[in-house]
C-alpha positions as CSV (number, residue, x, y, z in Angstrom):
1,X,76.7,80.6,96.1
2,X,74.9,82.7,98.4
3,X,71.4,82.0,96.9
4,X,71.2,79.0,99.0
5,X,71.5,81.3,102.4
6,X,67.6,82.8,101.0
7,X,66.1,79.0,101.7
8,X,66.6,80.4,105.6
9,X,63.4,83.0,106.4
10,X,63.5,86.2,106.8
11,X,67.1,85.9,105.1
12,X,66.6,87.8,101.7
13,X,69.4,88.3,98.5
14,X,70.9,91.4,100.6
15,X,71.4,89.4,104.3
16,X,72.9,86.4,101.8
17,X,75.4,88.2,100.1
18,X,75.5,89.9,103.3
19,X,76.8,86.3,105.2
20,X,78.8,84.9,102.2
21,X,81.3,88.7,102.7
22,X,81.7,87.6,106.4
23,X,83.1,84.4,105.4
24,X,79.7,81.9,105.3
25,X,80.5,79.2,102.5
26,X,77.9,77.2,103.0
27,X,74.5,75.5,105.0
28,X,76.6,73.2,107.1
29,X,78.8,76.4,108.5
30,X,76.1,78.5,109.2
31,X,74.5,76.0,110.9
32,X,77.9,75.6,113.2
33,X,77.4,79.0,113.9
34,X,76.4,80.6,117.7
35,X,74.3,83.3,117.7
36,X,76.5,85.9,119.3
37,X,79.0,84.8,115.8
38,X,75.9,85.3,113.8
39,X,74.8,88.7,115.1
40,X,79.0,90.1,115.7
41,X,78.1,90.2,111.5
42,X,77.5,93.9,110.4
43,X,74.3,94.0,108.5
44,X,73.2,91.3,110.9
45,X,70.9,92.5,114.4
46,X,70.6,89.8,117.2
47,X,66.8,89.7,116.4
48,X,68.4,87.8,112.5
49,X,70.8,85.8,113.9
50,X,68.2,84.8,116.9
51,X,65.8,83.7,113.2
52,X,68.9,82.0,111.4
53,X,70.4,79.8,114.6
54,X,66.6,78.6,115.3
55,X,66.1,77.9,111.4
56,X,68.8,75.5,111.7
57,X,67.8,74.2,115.5
58,X,64.3,73.0,113.9
59,X,66.4,70.6,111.6
60,X,67.4,68.8,114.0
């Protein structure tokens, strides 16, 4: 299920697993998260959170 997160640049298998373990179950759900919410996930930092949020902003 976490494989879908690897579609995001800079998110490989490890970070995808971290997002799944944090409770994110879909790209749609992750797209609604704020940078602060993503950065609060253990194993992710603010720079990666910024890139994830930016990924979804580009799609809008």
